[in-house]
SEVEX-698272 format. One record per residue (C-alpha): x, y, z; residue number from 1. Coordinates in steps of 0.001 Angstrom, whole numbers, plus 524288, in hexadecimal, padded with zeros to 5 digits. Layout:
BEGIN
<rec><X>X</X><Y>Y</Y><Z>Z</Z><num>NUM</num></rec>
...
% end
This chain:
BEGIN
<rec><X>6C578</X><Y>EDC6F</Y><Z>8A4DF</Z><num>1</num></rec>
<rec><X>6CB86</X><Y>EE9FB</Y><Z>89EC1</Z><num>2</num></rec>
<rec><X>6C39A</X><Y>EE761</Y><Z>89245</Z><num>3</num></rec>
<rec><X>6B74C</X><Y>EE4B2</Y><Z>898FD</Z><num>4</num></rec>
<rec><X>6B92D</X><Y>EF0A3</Y><Z>8A2ED</Z><num>5</num></rec>
<rec><X>6BAF6</X><Y>EF911</Y><Z>895CF</Z><num>6</num></rec>
<rec><X>6AF88</X><Y>EF23A</Y><Z>88E33</Z><num>7</num></rec>
<rec><X>6A731</X><Y>EF603</Y><Z>8997D</Z><num>8</num></rec>
<rec><X>6AB8C</X><Y>F02FE</Y><Z>89AF3</Z><num>9</num></rec>
<rec><X>6AA71</X><Y>F0743</Y><Z>88CE3</Z><num>10</num></rec>
<rec><X>69CE4</X><Y>F0103</Y><Z>88D54</Z><num>11</num></rec>
<rec><X>69813</X><Y>F0903</Y><Z>8989B</Z><num>12</num></rec>
<rec><X>69F11</X><Y>F16CC</Y><Z>89363</Z><num>13</num></rec>
<rec><X>69694</X><Y>F149B</Y><Z>8867D</Z><num>14</num></rec>
<rec><X>68A7B</X><Y>F144D</Y><Z>88F21</Z><num>15</num></rec>
<rec><X>68285</X><Y>F2078</Y><Z>88D8A</Z><num>16</num></rec>
<rec><X>67DCB</X><Y>F1ECF</Y><Z>89D1F</Z><num>17</num></rec>
<rec><X>68C00</X><Y>F20C1</Y><Z>8A119</Z><num>18</num></rec>
<rec><X>68E86</X><Y>F2BFE</Y><Z>897C0</Z><num>19</num></rec>
<rec><X>68238</X><Y>F3229</Y><Z>89D61</Z><num>20</num></rec>
<rec><X>68597</X><Y>F2F84</Y><Z>8AB89</Z><num>21</num></rec>
<rec><X>693FF</X><Y>F3509</Y><Z>8A8AB</Z><num>22</num></rec>
<rec><X>68DCB</X><Y>F400C</Y><Z>8A2E6</Z><num>23</num></rec>
<rec><X>6831A</X><Y>F41AB</Y><Z>8ACDF</Z><num>24</num></rec>
<rec><X>68E5D</X><Y>F41BE</Y><Z>8B8CA</Z><num>25</num></rec>
<rec><X>696C5</X><Y>F4A9D</Y><Z>8B1B7</Z><num>26</num></rec>
<rec><X>68ADB</X><Y>F54EC</Y><Z>8AE81</Z><num>27</num></rec>
<rec><X>6858A</X><Y>F54F7</Y><Z>8BD2C</Z><num>28</num></rec>
<rec><X>69362</X><Y>F5644</Y><Z>8C1AF</Z><num>29</num></rec>
<rec><X>69648</X><Y>F6190</Y><Z>8B8C8</Z><num>30</num></rec>
<rec><X>68865</X><Y>F6807</Y><Z>8BD85</Z><num>31</num></rec>
<rec><X>68BA6</X><Y>F6570</Y><Z>8CBED</Z><num>32</num></rec>
<rec><X>69909</X><Y>F6BB9</Y><Z>8CB90</Z><num>33</num></rec>
<rec><X>69325</X><Y>F7723</Y><Z>8C34C</Z><num>34</num></rec>
<rec><X>6883E</X><Y>F7C02</Y><Z>8CB92</Z><num>35</num></rec>
<rec><X>69097</X><Y>F7F6E</Y><Z>8D73D</Z><num>36</num></rec>
<rec><X>69DC7</X><Y>F84A1</Y><Z>8D8EB</Z><num>37</num></rec>
<rec><X>69F52</X><Y>F7CD4</Y><Z>8E4D2</Z><num>38</num></rec>
<rec><X>6A563</X><Y>F7034</Y><Z>8E096</Z><num>39</num></rec>
<rec><X>6A23A</X><Y>F69A2</Y><Z>8ED46</Z><num>40</num></rec>
<rec><X>6935E</X><Y>F6A6E</Y><Z>8EB9C</Z><num>41</num></rec>
<rec><X>69586</X><Y>F6486</Y><Z>8DE95</Z><num>42</num></rec>
<rec><X>69C5B</X><Y>F58A7</Y><Z>8E2EF</Z><num>43</num></rec>
<rec><X>69211</X><Y>F57E0</Y><Z>8ED9B</Z><num>44</num></rec>
<rec><X>6885B</X><Y>F5706</Y><Z>8E259</Z><num>45</num></rec>
<rec><X>68FAF</X><Y>F4DD3</Y><Z>8DA7F</Z><num>46</num></rec>
<rec><X>690C2</X><Y>F4429</Y><Z>8E686</Z><num>47</num></rec>
<rec><X>682E3</X><Y>F42BE</Y><Z>8E62F</Z><num>48</num></rec>
<rec><X>682C6</X><Y>F3DD0</Y><Z>8D844</Z><num>49</num></rec>
<rec><X>68E7C</X><Y>F34C3</Y><Z>8DBA3</Z><num>50</num></rec>
<rec><X>68853</X><Y>F2E82</Y><Z>8E633</Z><num>51</num></rec>
<rec><X>67B10</X><Y>F2CF5</Y><Z>8DF03</Z><num>52</num></rec>
<rec><X>67C14</X><Y>F2D8A</Y><Z>8D192</Z><num>53</num></rec>
<rec><X>689CA</X><Y>F26E4</Y><Z>8CF3D</Z><num>54</num></rec>
<rec><X>6853D</X><Y>F1AE3</Y><Z>8D6B7</Z><num>55</num></rec>
<rec><X>67856</X><Y>F18D0</Y><Z>8D0E1</Z><num>56</num></rec>
<rec><X>67D49</X><Y>F1AD5</Y><Z>8C1EE</Z><num>57</num></rec>
<rec><X>6882E</X><Y>F122E</Y><Z>8C47C</Z><num>58</num></rec>
<rec><X>67F3A</X><Y>F0766</Y><Z>8CAC0</Z><num>59</num></rec>
<rec><X>67591</X><Y>F0854</Y><Z>8C0A8</Z><num>60</num></rec>
<rec><X>67D33</X><Y>F08C9</Y><Z>8B4A2</Z><num>61</num></rec>
<rec><X>686B0</X><Y>EFE4F</Y><Z>8B869</Z><num>62</num></rec>
<rec><X>67ACE</X><Y>EF428</Y><Z>8BB7C</Z><num>63</num></rec>
<rec><X>674E1</X><Y>EF6B8</Y><Z>8ADBB</Z><num>64</num></rec>
<rec><X>68113</X><Y>EF549</Y><Z>8A700</Z><num>65</num></rec>
<rec><X>683B8</X><Y>EE8C2</Y><Z>8ADC9</Z><num>66</num></rec>
<rec><X>6769B</X><Y>EE31E</Y><Z>8A9AE</Z><num>67</num></rec>
<rec><X>67795</X><Y>EE973</Y><Z>89C70</Z><num>68</num></rec>
<rec><X>684E1</X><Y>EE19B</Y><Z>89B2F</Z><num>69</num></rec>
<rec><X>680B6</X><Y>ED517</Y><Z>8A07A</Z><num>70</num></rec>
<rec><X>68031</X><Y>ECDD7</Y><Z>8923E</Z><num>71</num></rec>
<rec><X>68EA4</X><Y>ED322</Y><Z>89131</Z><num>72</num></rec>
<rec><X>691F9</X><Y>ECE64</Y><Z>89F0A</Z><num>73</num></rec>
<rec><X>68D26</X><Y>EC059</Y><Z>89B10</Z><num>74</num></rec>
<rec><X>694ED</X><Y>EC09D</Y><Z>88EE7</Z><num>75</num></rec>
<rec><X>6A13B</X><Y>EC336</Y><Z>895FD</Z><num>76</num></rec>
<rec><X>69EF5</X><Y>EBA18</Y><Z>8A1E1</Z><num>77</num></rec>
<rec><X>69E66</X><Y>EAF78</Y><Z>89702</Z><num>78</num></rec>
<rec><X>6AB42</X><Y>EB3E3</Y><Z>8927B</Z><num>79</num></rec>
<rec><X>6B8C1</X><Y>EB0C4</Y><Z>89906</Z><num>80</num></rec>
<rec><X>6B6DB</X><Y>EBCC2</Y><Z>8A2AA</Z><num>81</num></rec>
<rec><X>6B687</X><Y>EBA59</Y><Z>8B140</Z><num>82</num></rec>
<rec><X>6AA41</X><Y>EBF69</Y><Z>8B714</Z><num>83</num></rec>
<rec><X>6B1BD</X><Y>EC849</Y><Z>8C0B3</Z><num>84</num></rec>
<rec><X>6B96C</X><Y>ECE64</Y><Z>8B5FA</Z><num>85</num></rec>
<rec><X>6AC4C</X><Y>ED0DB</Y><Z>8AE5A</Z><num>86</num></rec>
<rec><X>6A51A</X><Y>ED806</Y><Z>8B9A9</Z><num>87</num></rec>
<rec><X>6B1CF</X><Y>EDF30</Y><Z>8BE95</Z><num>88</num></rec>
<rec><X>6B3D8</X><Y>EE57A</Y><Z>8B0E4</Z><num>89</num></rec>
<rec><X>6A4CC</X><Y>EE8D2</Y><Z>8AF38</Z><num>90</num></rec>
<rec><X>6A5CA</X><Y>EEFB3</Y><Z>8BBB8</Z><num>91</num></rec>
<rec><X>6B1DA</X><Y>EF653</Y><Z>8B91B</Z><num>92</num></rec>
<rec><X>6ADB4</X><Y>EFA4B</Y><Z>8AC9D</Z><num>93</num></rec>
<rec><X>6A025</X><Y>EFFA6</Y><Z>8B1EF</Z><num>94</num></rec>
<rec><X>6A6DE</X><Y>F05EA</Y><Z>8BD13</Z><num>95</num></rec>
<rec><X>6B19D</X><Y>F0C6F</Y><Z>8B5E6</Z><num>96</num></rec>
<rec><X>6A7D0</X><Y>F1221</Y><Z>8AB64</Z><num>97</num></rec>
<rec><X>69E0C</X><Y>F18BE</Y><Z>8B5DC</Z><num>98</num></rec>
<rec><X>6A9E2</X><Y>F1CB1</Y><Z>8BE99</Z><num>99</num></rec>
<rec><X>6AE12</X><Y>F23ED</Y><Z>8B18B</Z><num>100</num></rec>
<rec><X>6A15A</X><Y>F29A1</Y><Z>8AEF7</Z><num>101</num></rec>
<rec><X>6A23C</X><Y>F2EB5</Y><Z>8BDDE</Z><num>102</num></rec>
<rec><X>6B0C9</X><Y>F3403</Y><Z>8BDA0</Z><num>103</num></rec>
<rec><X>6ABDF</X><Y>F3C5C</Y><Z>8AFF0</Z><num>104</num></rec>
<rec><X>69E75</X><Y>F40E1</Y><Z>8B5DB</Z><num>105</num></rec>
<rec><X>6A2AC</X><Y>F441D</Y><Z>8C393</Z><num>106</num></rec>
<rec><X>6B1CC</X><Y>F437F</Y><Z>8C37C</Z><num>107</num></rec>
<rec><X>6B342</X><Y>F4E66</Y><Z>8B825</Z><num>108</num></rec>
<rec><X>6AADE</X><Y>F5877</Y><Z>8BDE3</Z><num>109</num></rec>
<rec><X>6B1EB</X><Y>F55F2</Y><Z>8CC0C</Z><num>110</num></rec>
<rec><X>6BE8C</X><Y>F579C</Y><Z>8C562</Z><num>111</num></rec>
<rec><X>6B9A9</X><Y>F645D</Y><Z>8BE89</Z><num>112</num></rec>
<rec><X>6B355</X><Y>F6A2D</Y><Z>8CA8C</Z><num>113</num></rec>
<rec><X>6B882</X><Y>F641D</Y><Z>8D678</Z><num>114</num></rec>
<rec><X>6C575</X><Y>F5C96</Y><Z>8D714</Z><num>115</num></rec>
<rec><X>6C50E</X><Y>F5BCE</Y><Z>8E5CC</Z><num>116</num></rec>
<rec><X>6C660</X><Y>F4E8B</Y><Z>8EDA9</Z><num>117</num></rec>
<rec><X>6B70C</X><Y>F4FEB</Y><Z>8F039</Z><num>118</num></rec>
<rec><X>6B528</X><Y>F4F4B</Y><Z>8E0E3</Z><num>119</num></rec>
<rec><X>6BE93</X><Y>F44E3</Y><Z>8DEA1</Z><num>120</num></rec>
<rec><X>6B830</X><Y>F3E0A</Y><Z>8E9C5</Z><num>121</num></rec>
<rec><X>6AAEB</X><Y>F3E62</Y><Z>8E392</Z><num>122</num></rec>
<rec><X>6AF85</X><Y>F39AE</Y><Z>8D793</Z><num>123</num></rec>
<rec><X>6B657</X><Y>F2D76</Y><Z>8DE83</Z><num>124</num></rec>
<rec><X>6A932</X><Y>F2A1D</Y><Z>8E58B</Z><num>125</num></rec>
<rec><X>6A220</X><Y>F2BB1</Y><Z>8D8F3</Z><num>126</num></rec>
<rec><X>6AB98</X><Y>F21E5</Y><Z>8D3A6</Z><num>127</num></rec>
<rec><X>6AAF6</X><Y>F178E</Y><Z>8DDBF</Z><num>128</num></rec>
<rec><X>69BBD</X><Y>F1882</Y><Z>8DF28</Z><num>129</num></rec>
<rec><X>69B87</X><Y>F1507</Y><Z>8D0EB</Z><num>130</num></rec>
<rec><X>6A3E5</X><Y>F08BD</Y><Z>8D3E5</Z><num>131</num></rec>
<rec><X>69B7F</X><Y>F04CF</Y><Z>8DEC9</Z><num>132</num></rec>
<rec><X>68DF5</X><Y>F067F</Y><Z>8D6E4</Z><num>133</num></rec>
<rec><X>6946C</X><Y>EFFB2</Y><Z>8CA7F</Z><num>134</num></rec>
<rec><X>69829</X><Y>EF458</Y><Z>8D326</Z><num>135</num></rec>
<rec><X>68B38</X><Y>EF380</Y><Z>8D9EB</Z><num>136</num></rec>
<rec><X>683B4</X><Y>EF430</Y><Z>8CCD6</Z><num>137</num></rec>
<rec><X>68CAC</X><Y>EE929</Y><Z>8C828</Z><num>138</num></rec>
<rec><X>68981</X><Y>EE0D7</Y><Z>8D36C</Z><num>139</num></rec>
<rec><X>67A8B</X><Y>EE379</Y><Z>8D2B5</Z><num>140</num></rec>
<rec><X>67B08</X><Y>EDFDF</Y><Z>8C51E</Z><num>141</num></rec>
<rec><X>6821C</X><Y>ED2FE</Y><Z>8C82B</Z><num>142</num></rec>
<rec><X>678EF</X><Y>ECF06</Y><Z>8D29C</Z><num>143</num></rec>
<rec><X>66C7E</X><Y>ECEF2</Y><Z>8CA76</Z><num>144</num></rec>
<rec><X>6699F</X><Y>ECB8A</Y><Z>8BCB5</Z><num>145</num></rec>
<rec><X>65D54</X><Y>ED3E7</Y><Z>8BB4F</Z><num>146</num></rec>
<rec><X>66145</X><Y>EE0C9</Y><Z>8B5E8</Z><num>147</num></rec>
<rec><X>65594</X><Y>EE825</Y><Z>8BBB2</Z><num>148</num></rec>
<rec><X>658FE</X><Y>EE23B</Y><Z>8C8A2</Z><num>149</num></rec>
<rec><X>6676A</X><Y>EE4BB</Y><Z>8C86C</Z><num>150</num></rec>
<rec><X>664F7</X><Y>EF346</Y><Z>8C525</Z><num>151</num></rec>
<rec><X>65CC3</X><Y>EF517</Y><Z>8D045</Z><num>152</num></rec>
<rec><X>665EA</X><Y>EEEA3</Y><Z>8D949</Z><num>153</num></rec>
<rec><X>67040</X><Y>EF875</Y><Z>8D4BB</Z><num>154</num></rec>
<rec><X>6668B</X><Y>F03D3</Y><Z>8D6C1</Z><num>155</num></rec>
<rec><X>6621B</X><Y>EFE0F</Y><Z>8E400</Z><num>156</num></rec>
<rec><X>67119</X><Y>EFDF0</Y><Z>8E913</Z><num>157</num></rec>
<rec><X>67336</X><Y>F0B85</Y><Z>8E3D3</Z><num>158</num></rec>
<rec><X>665DB</X><Y>F1103</Y><Z>8EB94</Z><num>159</num></rec>
<rec><X>66C25</X><Y>F094E</Y><Z>8F6C3</Z><num>160</num></rec>
<rec><X>6784F</X><Y>F0F24</Y><Z>8F6BE</Z><num>161</num></rec>
<rec><X>67411</X><Y>F1CEE</Y><Z>8F314</Z><num>162</num></rec>
<rec><X>6682E</X><Y>F1E6C</Y><Z>8FC37</Z><num>163</num></rec>
<rec><X>6627E</X><Y>F13F0</Y><Z>90432</Z><num>164</num></rec>
<rec><X>670F5</X><Y>F112D</Y><Z>90B7F</Z><num>165</num></rec>
<rec><X>67076</X><Y>F1DA9</Y><Z>91114</Z><num>166</num></rec>
<rec><X>662E2</X><Y>F1DB7</Y><Z>9161D</Z><num>167</num></rec>
<rec><X>66660</X><Y>F104C</Y><Z>91C65</Z><num>168</num></rec>
<rec><X>6715C</X><Y>F1562</Y><Z>9231A</Z><num>169</num></rec>
<rec><X>669AF</X><Y>F21BB</Y><Z>92907</Z><num>170</num></rec>
<rec><X>65F1D</X><Y>F17DC</Y><Z>92D9E</Z><num>171</num></rec>
<rec><X>669E6</X><Y>F0FEF</Y><Z>93524</Z><num>172</num></rec>
<rec><X>670C1</X><Y>F1BD8</Y><Z>939E2</Z><num>173</num></rec>
<rec><X>66432</X><Y>F210D</Y><Z>93FB0</Z><num>174</num></rec>
<rec><X>65F7A</X><Y>F1380</Y><Z>94486</Z><num>175</num></rec>
<rec><X>66BA0</X><Y>F1121</Y><Z>94BE3</Z><num>176</num></rec>
<rec><X>66F52</X><Y>F204B</Y><Z>95032</Z><num>177</num></rec>
<rec><X>6731D</X><Y>F1B93</Y><Z>95D98</Z><num>178</num></rec>
<rec><X>67E09</X><Y>F13D5</Y><Z>959FF</Z><num>179</num></rec>
<rec><X>68ABD</X><Y>F1790</Y><Z>954D8</Z><num>180</num></rec>
<rec><X>68A32</X><Y>F14C7</Y><Z>94609</Z><num>181</num></rec>
<rec><X>69637</X><Y>F1D44</Y><Z>940AD</Z><num>182</num></rec>
<rec><X>69DF8</X><Y>F11BB</Y><Z>93CA1</Z><num>183</num></rec>
<rec><X>6921F</X><Y>F09CF</Y><Z>938E8</Z><num>184</num></rec>
<rec><X>68DF8</X><Y>F14F1</Y><Z>92F94</Z><num>185</num></rec>
<rec><X>69B41</X><Y>F15CC</Y><Z>92865</Z><num>186</num></rec>
<rec><X>699E5</X><Y>F073E</Y><Z>92667</Z><num>187</num></rec>
<rec><X>68D0C</X><Y>F07B5</Y><Z>91FFB</Z><num>188</num></rec>
<rec><X>69254</X><Y>F13C8</Y><Z>91797</Z><num>189</num></rec>
<rec><X>69C29</X><Y>F0B26</Y><Z>912AA</Z><num>190</num></rec>
<rec><X>69104</X><Y>F02F8</Y><Z>90C3C</Z><num>191</num></rec>
<rec><X>68C95</X><Y>F0DD9</Y><Z>90401</Z><num>192</num></rec>
<rec><X>695A7</X><Y>F11B2</Y><Z>8F98D</Z><num>193</num></rec>
<rec><X>68D3A</X><Y>F1DD0</Y><Z>8F639</Z><num>194</num></rec>
<rec><X>68F17</X><Y>F2321</Y><Z>9048B</Z><num>195</num></rec>
<rec><X>69D71</X><Y>F2000</Y><Z>90450</Z><num>196</num></rec>
<rec><X>69E80</X><Y>F27D2</Y><Z>8F858</Z><num>197</num></rec>
<rec><X>69616</X><Y>F3399</Y><Z>8FDF9</Z><num>198</num></rec>
<rec><X>69F26</X><Y>F341E</Y><Z>909C8</Z><num>199</num></rec>
<rec><X>6ABF8</X><Y>F3316</Y><Z>90242</Z><num>200</num></rec>
<rec><X>6A8BF</X><Y>F3EFB</Y><Z>8FA43</Z><num>201</num></rec>
<rec><X>6A332</X><Y>F4678</Y><Z>905A0</Z><num>202</num></rec>
<rec><X>6AE63</X><Y>F4324</Y><Z>90E71</Z><num>203</num></rec>
<rec><X>6B6CD</X><Y>F4A4C</Y><Z>904D0</Z><num>204</num></rec>
<rec><X>6AD1B</X><Y>F560E</Y><Z>9054F</Z><num>205</num></rec>
<rec><X>6ACF4</X><Y>F5605</Y><Z>91313</Z><num>206</num></rec>
<rec><X>69E90</X><Y>F5857</Y><Z>913AB</Z><num>207</num></rec>
<rec><X>69932</X><Y>F52BC</Y><Z>92042</Z><num>208</num></rec>
<rec><X>68B2B</X><Y>F566D</Y><Z>91F48</Z><num>209</num></rec>
<rec><X>68964</X><Y>F4DDC</Y><Z>9136C</Z><num>210</num></rec>
<rec><X>68ECC</X><Y>F42AF</Y><Z>91843</Z><num>211</num></rec>
<rec><X>68446</X><Y>F3D6E</Y><Z>91EC4</Z><num>212</num></rec>
<rec><X>685F1</X><Y>F362D</Y><Z>92C40</Z><num>213</num></rec>
<rec><X>68ED9</X><Y>F2B0C</Y><Z>925C8</Z><num>214</num></rec>
<rec><X>696C9</X><Y>F34FF</Y><Z>91FF7</Z><num>215</num></rec>
<rec><X>698D8</X><Y>F3CA2</Y><Z>92BB9</Z><num>216</num></rec>
<rec><X>69C2D</X><Y>F3004</Y><Z>9332C</Z><num>217</num></rec>
<rec><X>6A5B5</X><Y>F2BA6</Y><Z>92818</Z><num>218</num></rec>
<rec><X>6AD9B</X><Y>F383F</Y><Z>92912</Z><num>219</num></rec>
<rec><X>6AE03</X><Y>F37A7</Y><Z>937BD</Z><num>220</num></rec>
<rec><X>6B207</X><Y>F296D</Y><Z>93821</Z><num>221</num></rec>
<rec><X>6BC99</X><Y>F2A4E</Y><Z>92BE7</Z><num>222</num></rec>
<rec><X>6C68D</X><Y>F3529</Y><Z>92DAE</Z><num>223</num></rec>
<rec><X>6CE44</X><Y>F3A53</Y><Z>92162</Z><num>224</num></rec>
<rec><X>6D07F</X><Y>F314C</Y><Z>915C4</Z><num>225</num></rec>
<rec><X>6CD3A</X><Y>F2535</Y><Z>91DCB</Z><num>226</num></rec>
<rec><X>6BDFA</X><Y>F2675</Y><Z>919AB</Z><num>227</num></rec>
<rec><X>6C22D</X><Y>F28DD</Y><Z>90B32</Z><num>228</num></rec>
<rec><X>6CAA2</X><Y>F1C69</Y><Z>90A61</Z><num>229</num></rec>
<rec><X>6BED0</X><Y>F152B</Y><Z>9121A</Z><num>230</num></rec>
<rec><X>6B4B1</X><Y>F19D4</Y><Z>90901</Z><num>231</num></rec>
<rec><X>6BD58</X><Y>F16ED</Y><Z>8FCA7</Z><num>232</num></rec>
<rec><X>6BFCD</X><Y>F088D</Y><Z>901DF</Z><num>233</num></rec>
<rec><X>6B1C8</X><Y>F05F3</Y><Z>903D2</Z><num>234</num></rec>
<rec><X>6AD9C</X><Y>F0BAD</Y><Z>8F692</Z><num>235</num></rec>
<rec><X>6B77E</X><Y>F0193</Y><Z>8F04F</Z><num>236</num></rec>
<rec><X>6B1A7</X><Y>EF7E0</Y><Z>8F82D</Z><num>237</num></rec>
<rec><X>6A435</X><Y>EFC1F</Y><Z>8F22D</Z><num>238</num></rec>
<rec><X>6A9D7</X><Y>EFB8A</Y><Z>8E528</Z><num>239</num></rec>
<rec><X>6B04A</X><Y>EEE3F</Y><Z>8E507</Z><num>240</num></rec>
<rec><X>6A58F</X><Y>EE744</Y><Z>8EC03</Z><num>241</num></rec>
<rec><X>69978</X><Y>EE7C1</Y><Z>8E374</Z><num>242</num></rec>
<rec><X>6A1EF</X><Y>EE359</Y><Z>8D827</Z><num>243</num></rec>
<rec><X>6A885</X><Y>ED8B6</Y><Z>8DEEB</Z><num>244</num></rec>
<rec><X>69A97</X><Y>ED3EA</Y><Z>8E414</Z><num>245</num></rec>
<rec><X>69519</X><Y>ED4C2</Y><Z>8D61D</Z><num>246</num></rec>
<rec><X>6A105</X><Y>ECCF2</Y><Z>8D024</Z><num>247</num></rec>
<rec><X>69F9C</X><Y>EC29B</Y><Z>8DA0B</Z><num>248</num></rec>
<rec><X>690C7</X><Y>EC1F1</Y><Z>8D6A1</Z><num>249</num></rec>
<rec><X>6936B</X><Y>EC237</Y><Z>8C7CB</Z><num>250</num></rec>
<rec><X>69DE2</X><Y>EB7ED</Y><Z>8C8A6</Z><num>251</num></rec>
<rec><X>692B0</X><Y>EAE38</Y><Z>8CDBD</Z><num>252</num></rec>
<rec><X>688DD</X><Y>EB380</Y><Z>8C503</Z><num>253</num></rec>
<rec><X>6820D</X><Y>EAA5A</Y><Z>8BB1C</Z><num>254</num></rec>
<rec><X>6817B</X><Y>EB2C6</Y><Z>8AF22</Z><num>255</num></rec>
% end
């Protein structure tokens, strides 16, 4: 398993797309902090990149990589290697490589310009989102054989979590405004890893105006460190669930 993870990581780190992704994050992060003396504004700008760009590139690159490695995967399946070990190794190699790109591209500028708890929380959110959307990408690629359809499903998942989900929540809240929906809204927020990451960072920054309705309710409902632990636990569930579903489907799949 270690050899397979090492091979996948080396293969990905040699990829020009990952190198370009790392340099892009590094250039944008350095520019954001250099444009303003206030590091808090820089972190807010980086938060938008973490919530939109990091999940998008993670899900697209991971999906394409799995489809491009289909012949290699089929070859390994014919060897005395458990399918669970194979898919777990591919996920670990993919996620680790993309996490490394995020740590270099975002983590280094944060350490240089803002070593506060907010900055470290932002890097943690980026790392967790990378792990979540890499798992979703593998799940999408396992579900369908067709490359175009698989990439379409992966992008649709990102589009749903990044844009559509918040619109649906607002629609439900307006439609049932006469009912107490505070606890329900917290439960609905847990269904979106991007929203959870946003609230995690904004809770540290203590900017209530940017939290939105769900973030404000979340802050009111959870006191102190309870909210942070809740978000971390739910994010860990988001990291584990897609890859577990993908492994279950992969074990039954006829290659």
